[in-house]
C-alpha positions in Angstrom: 67.5 -60.1 86.8 65.7 -57.5 84.8 68.0 -55.8 82.3 68.0 -52.1 81.7 66.5 -51.6 78.2 66.8 -47.8 78.1 69.8 -46.0 76.6 72.0 -44.5 79.4 73.8 -41.3 78.3 75.5 -39.2 81.1 73.1 -36.2 80.6 70.1 -38.6 80.9 71.0 -40.0 84.2 69.7 -36.9 86.1 66.2 -37.1 87.4 64.1 -34.1 86.4 60.8 -33.0 87.9 58.3 -32.4 85.2 54.7 -31.3 85.4 52.5 -34.3 85.3 49.9 -32.7 83.0 52.6 -31.9 80.4 53.3 -35.6 79.7 51.4 -37.1 76.9 50.6 -40.8 76.9 52.6 -43.2 74.7 50.4 -44.1 71.6 52.2 -47.4 71.4 51.3 -48.4 75.0 50.5 -52.1 74.8 48.4 -52.1 78.0 44.7 -51.5 77.2 43.2 -52.2 80.6 44.2 -50.5 83.9 42.5 -52.0 86.9 41.0 -49.3 89.2 42.0 -51.4 92.3 45.7 -51.5 91.3 45.8 -47.8 90.5 44.1 -46.9 93.8 46.7 -49.1 95.7 49.6 -47.5 93.9 48.2 -44.0 94.5 48.1 -44.8 98.2 51.7 -46.0 98.1 52.8 -42.9 96.2 51.1 -40.7 98.7 53.0 -42.3 101.6 56.4 -43.0 100.0 56.6 -41.0 96.8 57.5 -42.3 93.3 60.4 -44.6 93.9 61.2 -45.3 90.3 61.3 -42.3 87.8 59.1 -42.3 84.8 60.9 -42.5 81.4 59.9 -39.9 78.8 61.2 -38.4 75.6 61.2 -34.9 74.3 59.1 -34.2 71.2 58.7 -31.1 69.1 61.4 -29.4 71.3 59.0 -28.6 74.1 56.7 -31.4 74.8 57.2 -34.7 76.6 55.7 -38.1 75.7 55.7 -41.0 78.1 57.8 -44.1 77.3 57.3 -46.1 80.4 55.4 -45.5 83.7 51.8 -45.0 82.8 50.5 -46.6 86.0 52.6 -44.4 88.1 51.6 -41.3 86.1 47.9 -42.1 86.5 48.3 -42.7 90.2 50.2 -39.5 90.7 47.5 -37.5 88.8 44.8 -39.3 91.0 46.3 -37.8 94.2 46.9 -34.4 92.7 50.7 -34.5 92.3 51.8 -31.5 90.2 55.4 -32.7 89.3 56.7 -36.2 88.8 60.3 -37.5 88.7 61.4 -38.4 85.1 64.4 -39.6 83.1 64.4 -37.9 79.6 65.5 -40.6 77.1 66.9 -40.0 73.6 64.6 -42.0 71.4 62.7 -41.4 68.2 59.0 -42.5 67.7 60.0 -46.1 66.6 62.5 -46.7 69.4 60.0 -45.2 71.9 57.4 -47.8 70.8 59.8 -50.6 71.1 61.0 -49.6 74.6 57.4 -49.2 75.7 56.5 -52.7 74.5 59.5 -54.5 75.9 59.3 -52.7 79.2 55.6 -53.8 79.6 56.4 -57.4 78.5 59.2 -57.5 81.1 56.6 -56.6 83.8 54.6 -59.7 83.1 51.3 -58.3 84.3 49.7 -57.7 80.9 46.8 -59.9 80.1 47.3 -62.6 77.6 45.9 -60.6 74.6 47.9 -57.5 75.5 51.1 -59.6 75.6 50.3 -61.0 72.2 49.4 -57.7 70.8 52.6 -56.2 72.1 54.7 -58.9 70.4 52.7 -58.4 67.2 53.4 -54.7 67.3 57.1 -55.3 67.8 57.2 -57.5 64.8 55.3 -54.9 62.7 57.5 -51.9 63.8 60.8 -53.6 62.8 59.5 -56.1 60.2 60.8 -59.0 62.2 60.3 -62.7 61.7 59.0 -64.7 64.7 62.5 -66.0 65.3 64.0 -62.6 65.3 61.3 -61.4 67.6 62.0 -64.3 69.9 65.7 -63.3 70.1 64.8 -59.7 71.0 62.6 -61.0 73.8 65.1 -63.7 74.9 62.4 -66.4 74.3 61.8 -69.3 72.0 60.3 -69.1 68.6 57.5 -71.4 69.8 56.6 -69.0 72.6 56.1 -66.2 70.2 54.1 -68.3 67.8 51.8 -69.5 70.6 51.3 -65.9 71.8 50.4 -64.7 68.3 47.9 -67.5 67.6 45.4 -66.3 70.2 45.0 -63.0 68.3 42.9 -65.0 65.9 40.1 -64.9 68.4 37.4 -62.4 68.1 37.0 -59.4 70.3 33.9 -61.0 71.8 35.7 -64.2 72.5 38.6 -62.3 74.1 36.2 -60.4 76.4 34.6 -63.6 77.7 38.0 -65.3 78.2 39.2 -62.3 80.3 36.0 -61.9 82.2 36.1 -65.5 83.4 39.8 -65.7 84.0 40.6 -68.4 81.4 44.1 -69.1 80.5 46.1 -68.9 77.3 45.9 -72.7 77.0 42.1 -72.4 77.1 42.4 -69.9 74.3 44.7 -72.1 72.1 42.4 -75.1 72.8 39.4 -73.2 71.4 41.3 -72.3 68.2 41.1 -75.9 67.2 37.4 -75.1 66.3 37.4 -73.3 63.0 33.7 -72.5 62.9 33.1 -69.2 64.7 29.6 -70.1 65.9 30.6 -73.4 67.3 33.7 -71.9 68.9 31.7 -69.2 70.6 29.2 -71.7 71.9 32.0 -73.9 73.2 33.7 -71.0 74.9 30.4 -69.9 76.6 30.0 -73.4 78.0 33.6 -73.7 79.1 33.3 -70.3 80.9 29.9 -71.0 82.5 30.9 -74.5 83.7 34.4 -73.3 84.9 36.2 -76.2 83.0 39.9 -76.5 83.5 42.2 -76.8 80.6 42.1 -80.7 80.6 38.3 -80.7 80.7 38.2 -78.0 78.0 40.4 -80.2 75.7 38.2 -83.2 76.2 35.1 -81.1 75.5 36.6 -79.7 72.3 37.7 -83.2 71.2 34.0 -84.3 71.6 32.9 -81.4 69.5 35.4 -82.2 66.7 34.9 -86.0 66.6 31.1 -86.1 67.1 29.0 -86.1 63.9 26.2 -84.4 65.9 26.3 -81.2 67.8 27.5 -81.6 71.3 24.9 -80.2 73.7 26.4 -78.3 76.7 25.4 -79.7 80.0 23.7 -76.5 81.0 21.7 -78.0 83.7 24.5 -80.0 85.3 25.8 -79.5 88.9 29.2 -78.5 87.4 27.7 -75.6 85.5 25.7 -74.4 88.6 28.8 -74.7 90.8 30.9 -72.8 88.1 28.4 -69.9 88.0 28.4 -69.8 91.8 32.2 -69.5 92.0 32.2 -66.8 89.4 29.6 -64.8 91.2 31.5 -65.0 94.5 34.8 -64.2 92.8 33.2 -61.0 91.2 31.7 -60.0 94.6 35.1 -60.4 96.3 36.8 -58.3 93.6 34.2 -55.6 94.0 34.5 -55.6 97.8 38.3 -55.3 97.6 38.0 -52.4 95.1 35.5 -50.6 97.4 37.7 -51.2 100.5 40.7 -49.7 98.9 38.7 -46.7 97.8 37.4 -46.2 101.3 40.9 -46.5 102.8 42.2 -44.0 100.3 39.5 -41.5 101.2 40.1 -42.0 104.9 43.8 -41.3 104.5 42.9 -38.2 102.6 40.9 -37.0 105.7 37.4 -37.8 104.3 34.9 -39.0 106.9 33.6 -42.2 105.3 32.1 -45.4 106.5 31.0 -48.6 104.7 28.6 -51.4 105.9 27.9 -54.8 104.2 24.8 -56.9 104.5 23.9 -60.2 102.9 20.6 -61.9 102.7 19.3 -65.0 100.8 18.4 -62.9 97.8 21.0 -60.1 97.6 24.2 -58.4 98.7 23.9 -54.9 100.1 26.8 -52.4 100.5 26.1 -49.0 102.1 28.7 -46.2 101.9 28.3 -42.9 103.8 30.4 -39.9 103.1 30.0 -37.0 105.5 29.4 -33.6 103.7 32.1 -31.0 104.3 31.1 -28.0 106.4 30.0 -25.0 104.3 
């Protein structure tokens, strides 16, 4: 069961309706990527059912509000034009607000692996914690924290490739066994293109580390070709799902919109028609 990490004082238990535009984002928000598809889906749900869980905010400078938790809800509410949103005003200073935002997002378990690691690193930095102390705060093991922090050694380019191709944290840790940045990047590109699983990736890295000669990627292999094909189809499905949700949201808003799909041997074609409103 998820525990309530926010302080509960009697005067803070009352939900207040606050102007959405008056709430500033939390500068310590660990999430850096917000998928358009999930925001559109949440916006559609809020349009139909309202915001079921109030946002958490804190009062700053005696007159402004800063978000502690609920950025996806706030973005979705703004998307559909909600003027006021339900909020709980929490008594928290800047440091406590950052901690609450980090822990709340970690409890949601839908951050990507690098956002998770960055959030834990921020928590350690805010309070000057050891890995063991951080683990206790997160109700986890010291090895869990250590493994999360290790992947932050990867470069921004490597992180982007890992996320783009849906590789796991174990893939990332396997790659860290290669110290040379150029060799590591080359290995990552092959693992991603060939869609190697963790076990195959570990074997490939073993070959790199034990071979006196550079290991040549099997770029022309059937495995690589099939991997690229799966990645393309996966990207197309994600794109179609995003478009479908956008079309559904527009239809529910009363917009006359239609979409058509066509596929040939050489390309995919998607046609969207939106009727102009009468002047």
